[in-house]
C-alpha positions in Angstrom: -21.3 -21.7 -34.4 -21.2 -17.6 -33.2 -21.0 -15.5 -36.0 -19.1 -17.7 -38.2 -16.5 -18.2 -35.5 -16.2 -22.3 -34.0 -16.6 -20.8 -29.9 -15.9 -24.6 -29.1 -12.2 -23.4 -31.0 -11.2 -20.2 -29.2 -9.4 -18.4 -26.6 -7.2 -15.7 -25.4 -3.5 -16.0 -24.3 -3.1 -15.1 -20.6 0.2 -15.6 -20.7 2.1 -13.0 -19.1 5.4 -11.7 -20.3 8.0 -12.1 -17.3 8.3 -9.2 -15.3 5.9 -7.0 -17.0 2.8 -7.9 -14.2 2.3 -8.2 -10.0 -0.8 -8.2 -8.9 -2.1 -7.1 -5.3 -4.1 -6.9 -2.7 -4.8 -6.6 1.1 -5.9 -9.9 3.4 -7.0 -9.8 7.4 -5.6 -12.8 9.6 -5.8 -13.9 13.2 -2.3 -13.9 15.1 -1.0 -15.2 18.4 1.7 -11.9 20.0 2.6 -12.6 23.6 0.0 -14.5 24.3 -2.5 -12.4 22.7 -4.8 -12.7 19.9 -4.1 -10.1 17.7 -5.7 -9.0 14.3 -3.3 -8.0 12.1 -3.7 -7.6 8.1 -1.8 -8.6 5.0 0.4 -7.5 2.3 0.2 -9.9 -0.9 1.9 -8.7 -4.6 2.1 -11.9 -6.5 3.6 -12.0 -10.1 1.8 -12.7 -13.1 4.5 -14.7 -14.4 6.5 -16.7 -12.1 3.3 -16.2 -9.5 5.9 -15.9 -7.1 4.3 -13.8 -3.3 5.3 -11.9 -1.7 3.5 -10.9 1.8 4.4 -8.9 5.1 1.8 -8.3 7.7 1.3 -5.3 9.1 -1.3 -4.1 12.0 -3.4 -1.3 9.3 -3.7 -1.1 6.0 -2.6 3.1 6.0 -1.1 4.6 3.9 2.9 3.9 5.1 2.1 0.0 5.3 0.6 0.4 1.6 4.2 2.4 0.2 6.0 0.0 3.1 5.1 -3.2 1.5 5.7 -1.8 -1.8 9.4 -0.9 -1.0 10.0 -4.5 0.4 8.1 -6.0 -2.5 10.3 -4.5 -5.0 12.8 -5.4 -3.0 12.4 -9.1 -3.4 11.3 -9.2 -6.6 14.8 -7.5 -7.6 13.3 -4.6 -8.8 9.7 -3.1 -10.2 7.7 -4.2 -12.5 7.4 -2.5 -15.9 4.1 -1.1 -17.4 3.0 -2.9 -19.9 2.1 0.3 -22.1 6.1 0.8 -22.2 7.3 -2.3 -24.0 
């Protein structure tokens, strides 16, 4: 018991609602293009509800790639993820 709370039975529900949240990140990978090793950056967006991933590769992480990746990902997911504060 901690301050009258049975910690062994306490939990925080982490069930996101459909269509409200996604996570994004950049990573790096090496690919062989035309017989040469090339270092690529990849953008990944994951729906927190379904766990479905969208991944797209770029030569850099510049703003143009960032915006294009979002446009392509939102097209893939069928629209934007709504801000949970707007519900």
